[in-house]
C-alpha positions in Angstrom: 27.3 -13.6 -54.0 29.5 -13.8 -50.9 29.1 -10.0 -50.4 25.3 -10.4 -50.5 25.4 -13.2 -48.0 27.6 -11.1 -45.7 25.2 -8.2 -46.0 22.2 -10.3 -45.3 23.9 -11.9 -42.3 24.7 -8.5 -41.0 21.1 -7.4 -41.4 19.8 -10.5 -39.6 22.3 -9.9 -36.8 21.1 -6.3 -36.4 17.5 -7.4 -36.4 18.2 -10.1 -33.8 20.1 -7.5 -31.7 17.2 -5.1 -32.0 14.7 -7.7 -31.1 16.7 -8.7 -28.1 17.0 -5.1 -27.0 13.3 -4.6 -27.3 12.7 -7.8 -25.2 14.6 -6.6 -22.2 12.9 -4.3 -19.8 14.3 -2.2 -17.0 12.5 -0.9 -13.9 14.6 2.0 -12.8 15.4 2.4 -9.1 13.7 5.1 -7.2 14.5 6.7 -3.9 12.1 8.8 -1.8 11.7 9.9 1.8 8.8 9.5 4.2 8.2 12.2 6.8 5.6 13.4 9.2 3.6 16.6 8.8 6.4 18.8 10.1 9.0 17.2 7.9 10.5 14.9 10.6 11.7 11.6 9.1 9.3 8.7 9.8 10.2 5.0 9.5 7.7 3.4 7.2 6.7 0.2 5.4 6.1 0.5 1.7 4.3 -2.0 -0.5 4.8 -1.8 -4.2 4.0 -3.6 -7.4 5.3 -3.4 -11.0 2.9 -1.8 -13.5 3.1 -1.9 -17.3 1.2 -1.9 -20.5 0.8 -5.0 -22.8 0.4 -4.0 -26.5 -2.0 -5.8 -28.8 -2.7 -5.0 -32.4 -6.2 -3.9 -31.4 -5.6 -2.3 -28.0 -3.3 -2.0 -25.0 -3.9 -3.6 -21.7 -2.6 -2.4 -18.3 -1.2 -5.2 -16.0 0.8 -5.6 -12.9 3.6 -7.9 -11.8 4.1 -9.1 -8.2 6.1 -6.6 -6.1 7.3 -6.6 -2.6 7.4 -4.9 0.8 10.2 -2.7 2.0 11.0 -1.0 5.3 12.6 2.5 5.2 15.7 3.3 7.2 15.6 5.4 10.3 15.8 8.6 8.2 12.6 7.6 6.3 14.6 6.8 3.1 13.0 4.1 0.9 14.9 2.6 -2.0 12.9 0.8 -4.7 15.2 -1.6 -6.5 16.5 -1.8 -10.0 14.7 -4.7 -11.9 15.8 -6.2 -15.2 13.3 -8.6 -16.9 12.3 -10.2 -20.2 9.2 -8.8 -21.9 7.3 -9.0 -25.3 9.1 -6.7 -27.7 6.2 -4.2 -28.1 5.3 -4.0 -24.5 6.0 -0.7 -22.6 8.5 -0.6 -19.8 7.3 -1.5 -16.4 7.3 1.0 -13.6 7.2 0.8 -9.8 3.8 1.5 -8.4 3.6 2.3 -4.7 0.4 0.8 -3.3 0.6 1.4 0.5 2.8 3.5 2.8 2.4 2.8 6.5 4.2 4.8 9.2 3.6 3.2 12.6 4.8 6.1 14.8 2.3 8.4 13.0 -0.5 5.8 13.1 -1.1 6.8 9.4 -1.5 4.9 6.1 -1.7 6.1 2.5 -2.6 4.3 -0.7 -1.9 4.6 -4.4 1.2 6.9 -4.3 3.5 7.7 -7.2 6.5 9.5 -5.6 9.2 10.9 -8.0 12.8 10.0 -7.4 14.1 12.2 -4.6 10.7 13.3 -3.4 9.4 13.5 0.1 6.0 11.9 1.0 4.4 13.5 4.1 1.9 11.6 6.2 -0.3 13.1 8.8 0.1 12.3 12.5 -3.1 10.7 13.8 -2.0 10.3 17.4 -4.5 12.8 18.7 -7.4 11.9 16.4 -9.0 8.6 17.5 -11.4 8.6 14.4 -8.5 8.8 12.0 -6.4 6.4 14.0 -9.3 3.9 13.9 -9.4 4.3 10.1 -5.6 3.5 10.0 -6.1 0.3 12.0 -9.0 -0.7 9.7 -6.9 -0.1 6.6 -3.9 -1.9 8.1 -5.8 -5.0 9.0 -7.5 -5.0 5.6 -4.1 -4.7 3.9 -2.8 -7.7 5.9 -5.9 -9.9 5.4 -6.9 -9.1 1.8 -4.0 -7.5 0.0 -1.3 -9.7 1.5 -3.5 -12.7 2.3 -1.7 -13.0 5.6 1.5 -13.6 3.7 0.1 -16.1 1.1 -1.0 -13.6 -1.6 1.0 -13.7 -4.9 0.6 -9.9 -5.1 3.6 -9.2 -2.8 6.6 -11.5 -2.3 7.2 -11.4 1.4 8.8 -13.8 3.9 7.1 -15.1 7.1 9.2 -12.9 9.3 8.1 -9.7 7.5 4.4 -10.8 7.8 4.9 -11.6 11.5 6.4 -8.1 12.2 3.5 -6.4 10.4 1.0 -8.5 12.3 2.6 -7.5 15.6 2.4 -3.8 14.5 -1.3 -4.2 13.9 -1.8 -5.7 17.3 0.3 -2.9 18.8 -1.8 -0.3 17.0 -5.0 -1.7 18.6 -3.6 -1.8 22.2 -2.0 1.7 21.9 -5.2 3.2 20.5 -7.2 1.5 23.4 -4.7 2.9 25.9 -4.6 6.4 24.4 -8.3 7.0 23.6 -10.2 4.1 25.3 -11.9 6.5 27.8 -12.6 9.2 25.2 -16.2 9.9 24.5 -17.2 9.3 20.9 -19.0 11.9 18.8 -20.8 11.7 15.4 -18.1 12.4 12.8 -18.3 15.7 11.0 -17.0 14.3 7.7 -19.2 11.8 5.8 -17.8 8.5 4.6 -16.6 8.5 1.0 -19.6 6.5 -0.3 -22.0 9.2 1.1 -20.3 12.2 -0.3 -22.8 12.5 -3.2 -25.7 10.7 -1.5 -29.1 12.3 -1.0 -29.8 14.4 2.1 -32.1 11.6 3.4 -29.3 9.0 3.2 -26.8 11.3 4.9 -29.3 12.1 7.7 -30.1 8.4 8.1 -26.4 7.6 8.4 -25.9 10.3 11.1 -28.9 8.9 13.0 -27.5 5.4 12.8 -24.2 6.8 14.2 -26.0 8.5 17.1 -27.7 5.2 18.0 -24.4 3.3 17.8 -22.7 5.9 20.1 -25.5 5.6 22.6 -24.8 1.9 22.9 -21.0 2.3 22.7 -20.2 5.8 24.1 -16.5 5.3 24.6 -13.8 4.3 22.1 -12.9 1.2 24.2 -16.4 -0.2 23.8 -16.4 0.3 20.1 -12.9 -0.9 19.5 -13.4 -4.1 21.5 -16.4 -5.0 19.5 -14.9 -3.9 16.1 -11.4 -5.4 16.4 -11.5 -7.9 19.3 -11.9 -10.9 17.1 -9.5 -9.9 14.3 -6.8 -8.9 16.8 -7.2 -12.2 18.6 -6.8 -14.0 15.3 -3.6 -12.1 14.5 -2.2 -12.9 18.0 -3.1 -16.6 17.6 -1.6 -16.9 14.1 1.5 -14.7 14.5 2.2 -14.7 18.3 5.6 -15.6 19.5 
């Protein structure tokens, strides 16, 4: 009888240990490098979340946990941290998911990246391209206002100093773009917006005609930028100014 009790106790302990092991998840650390188009290291801001799969008897559901915001070192090296957490026993392990990479010196921003450990992520340099630079400014402001909620979103755990620094970078992007390309004449973009890639010819021609009329009213980049970003940039300056 005592032998049976000892065996059952051992079995129960093994089951408990196995259940505990299955209930502990580990997000492995990941290191990657951010560089410009020629391979030169670029200081960058990286926003990430934790992505996993919740297992039900009928189906599996993807979900994300709040992540954070990291700044690379001067060599463009980004180190996503090791995370240990508790989880339902059947759930898959959580992984780092890079949502946004922003390199201020390149005036470039990328979304939805999954770099491997030790990889190099190259961003284009938009300094000489006002249209692409404008897109970066638009994406950056959208990221600050909607993804981060000006520091109040639960999606990213960031402190007020980090939010202030990013807001100042967005303001600096605006004024640098104005100074660099403000007097440049605008032209109708050759590339269509994403939502028009598969549109009818009539819709694409209508968009080009609308762009021509807009450029007639705002022939230089300074006129367009002031109308497009004057209000949002003033809001950032008011909220996060020194």
